[in-house]
C-alpha positions as CSV (number, residue, x, y, z in Angstrom):
1,M,-4.0,-17.2,18.1
2,R,-1.4,-15.8,15.7
3,A,0.3,-12.5,16.4
4,I,-0.6,-9.6,14.2
5,E,3.0,-9.2,13.1
6,E,2.9,-12.7,11.6
7,I,-0.5,-12.2,10.0
8,M,0.4,-8.8,8.4
9,R,3.3,-10.4,6.5
10,T,1.1,-12.9,4.7
11,N,-1.2,-12.4,1.7
12,E,-4.2,-13.1,3.9
13,P,-6.7,-10.3,4.4
14,Y,-7.5,-9.7,8.0
15,V,-9.7,-7.7,10.4
16,A,-8.4,-6.3,13.6
17,S,-9.0,-3.7,16.3
18,F,-7.0,-0.5,16.2
19,R,-5.6,-1.7,19.6
20,D,-3.9,-4.6,17.8
21,V,-1.8,-2.4,15.4
22,P,1.9,-2.8,16.1
23,T,2.8,0.9,16.1
24,H,6.1,0.1,17.8
25,L,7.3,-1.3,14.4
26,Q,6.7,1.9,12.6
27,G,9.6,3.9,14.1
28,R,12.2,2.3,11.8
29,A,10.2,3.1,8.7
30,K,9.6,6.7,9.8
31,H,13.3,7.2,10.4
32,L,14.3,5.7,7.0
33,C,11.7,7.8,5.2
34,W,13.1,10.9,7.0
35,R,16.7,9.9,6.0
36,L,15.6,9.5,2.4
37,D,14.1,13.0,2.4
38,Q,17.3,14.4,3.9
39,T,19.6,12.8,1.3
40,D,20.8,14.9,-1.7
41,P,18.6,14.0,-4.6
42,T,21.6,13.6,-6.8
43,D,23.2,11.0,-4.4
44,E,21.6,8.0,-6.1
45,A,23.9,5.5,-4.3
46,T,22.9,6.6,-0.8
47,R,19.2,7.0,-1.8
48,N,19.2,3.5,-3.2
49,A,20.9,2.0,-0.1
50,I,18.2,3.6,2.1
51,V,15.4,2.2,-0.1
52,R,17.0,-1.3,0.0
53,E,17.2,-1.0,3.8
54,L,13.6,0.2,4.1
55,F,11.8,-2.2,1.6
56,G,11.4,-5.9,2.1
57,T,12.6,-6.4,-1.5
58,A,14.3,-3.7,-3.7
59,G,17.1,-3.6,-6.2
60,E,19.4,-1.1,-7.8
61,T,16.6,0.0,-10.2
62,T,14.0,0.7,-7.4
63,L,13.8,4.5,-7.6
64,V,11.9,6.5,-4.9
65,S,11.5,10.3,-5.1
66,A,11.2,12.8,-2.3
67,G,8.2,12.8,0.0
68,F,7.7,9.0,0.2
69,R,6.0,7.7,3.3
70,C,5.1,4.2,4.5
71,D,3.9,2.4,7.7
72,Y,6.5,-0.4,7.9
73,G,8.6,-0.7,4.8
74,F,9.3,-4.4,5.3
75,N,6.0,-5.2,3.6
76,I,7.0,-3.5,0.3
77,H,8.4,-5.7,-2.4
78,A,9.7,-4.2,-5.7
79,L,10.4,-7.2,-8.1
80,G,12.4,-5.3,-10.6
81,M,12.7,-1.7,-12.0
82,A,10.1,0.5,-10.2
83,L,9.7,4.3,-10.3
84,I,7.9,5.8,-7.3
85,N,7.5,9.5,-8.0
86,Y,7.1,12.4,-5.5
87,N,4.8,12.4,-2.5
88,C,3.6,8.8,-2.6
89,S,2.3,7.0,0.5
90,F,2.2,3.2,1.0
91,L,0.2,1.9,4.0
92,D,1.8,-1.5,4.0
93,T,-0.1,-3.2,6.8
94,S,-0.1,-6.2,4.4
95,P,2.3,-6.9,1.5
96,I,2.5,-4.5,-1.4
97,T,4.1,-6.1,-4.4
98,L,5.3,-4.1,-7.4
99,G,6.0,-6.0,-10.6
100,A,8.9,-5.1,-12.8
101,G,8.4,-2.0,-14.8
102,C,5.9,-0.3,-12.4
103,F,5.6,3.5,-12.7
104,I,3.8,5.2,-9.9
105,A,3.1,8.9,-10.6
106,P,3.2,11.7,-8.0
107,G,0.7,11.7,-5.1
108,C,-0.3,8.1,-5.4
109,V,-1.5,6.2,-2.3
110,L,-1.4,2.4,-2.0
111,T,-3.3,1.5,1.1
112,C,-3.6,-2.0,2.4
113,A,-5.1,-0.6,5.5
114,G,-8.8,0.2,5.5
115,H,-11.8,0.5,7.9
116,S,-15.2,-1.0,8.0
117,I,-17.5,0.5,5.4
118,D,-20.2,0.3,8.1
119,A,-20.0,3.6,10.1
120,E,-20.8,1.9,13.5
121,Q,-18.0,-0.6,13.1
122,R,-15.6,2.0,11.8
123,T,-16.3,4.2,14.8
124,A,-15.7,1.3,17.1
125,G,-12.1,1.0,15.7
126,L,-12.4,-2.0,13.4
127,L,-9.8,-1.9,10.7
128,T,-9.0,-4.2,7.7
129,S,-6.0,-5.0,5.7
130,A,-5.4,-6.9,2.5
131,P,-2.4,-7.1,0.1
132,I,-2.0,-5.0,-3.0
133,T,-0.3,-6.4,-6.1
134,L,0.7,-4.4,-9.2
135,G,1.6,-6.6,-12.1
136,E,4.5,-6.0,-14.5
137,N,4.5,-2.7,-16.4
138,V,1.6,-1.1,-14.5
139,W,1.4,2.7,-14.6
140,L,-0.6,4.6,-12.0
141,G,-1.5,8.1,-13.1
142,A,-1.1,11.1,-10.7
143,N,-3.0,10.9,-7.4
144,V,-4.4,7.4,-7.9
145,T,-5.5,5.6,-4.7
146,V,-5.3,1.8,-4.7
147,C,-7.4,0.3,-2.0
148,P,-6.9,-2.9,0.1
149,G,-7.0,-6.3,-1.6
150,V,-6.6,-4.8,-5.1
151,T,-4.6,-6.5,-7.8
152,I,-3.9,-4.5,-11.0
153,G,-3.0,-6.8,-13.9
154,A,0.1,-6.5,-16.0
155,G,0.1,-3.5,-18.4
156,S,-2.8,-1.7,-16.7
157,T,-3.1,2.1,-16.6
158,V,-5.4,3.7,-14.0
159,V,-6.2,7.3,-15.1
160,R,-10.0,7.8,-14.7
161,D,-12.3,8.9,-11.9
162,I,-14.5,6.5,-9.9
163,P,-17.5,8.0,-8.1
164,A,-17.9,7.9,-4.3
165,G,-19.8,5.1,-2.5
166,V,-19.2,2.3,-5.1
167,V,-17.1,-0.8,-5.6
168,A,-15.1,-0.5,-8.8
169,V,-13.1,-3.3,-10.6
170,G,-11.4,-4.1,-13.9
171,S,-9.1,-2.5,-16.3
172,P,-10.1,0.0,-17.2
173,A,-11.7,0.4,-13.8
174,H,-15.5,0.6,-13.9
175,V,-18.3,0.7,-11.3
176,L,-19.4,-2.8,-10.3
177,R,-22.0,-1.9,-7.6
178,P,-22.9,0.5,-4.8
179,V,-21.7,-0.1,-1.2
180,T,-24.4,-1.9,0.7
181,E,-25.3,-3.5,4.1
182,A,-23.7,-6.7,2.9
183,D,-20.3,-4.9,3.2
184,R,-20.4,-5.1,7.0
185,L,-17.4,-6.9,8.4
186,G,-17.6,-10.2,10.4
187,P,-15.5,-10.9,13.6
188,T,-11.9,-10.0,13.7
189,S,-9.2,-12.3,12.5
190,L,-7.4,-12.1,15.9
191,A,-10.4,-13.3,18.0
């Protein structure tokens, strides 16, 4: 059986129990996010150094505004210039990859973490995780939520509403189908 810390660093989707989550690894990210928020917004050198320490991959042109939060940090990979605007949250229980030229508007959430769509399994504490990949030159409009396992192709812009209770795909995003019984999860990846 592989440790969850090893699994969560891969691009493999996984299912686990809330008891398996390595919360002890989150302290470093919480502290670095706090330091980032305490740093003078005009002190770009210090802010950039904190981002490079927090992220698994970041460069001089990875810009992160105030109010940024993440679960682990080591699972975030900016592969070139990236702008992450105010009050964004990245739940990086799997890798989040940002292609060069990504613009992420205020209030966006990128969440690799999820829960079973089935209410009984969700209440029992089953959680899911799958990587998120944004291609080059992707722009996410304000308050966009990107769910687990989503890849947004190069040059995409996400700016329209998607109704509740559906699975949506594509660029531009469109409704594929409603959520059904077939969406129930199988056994955990750690079993």
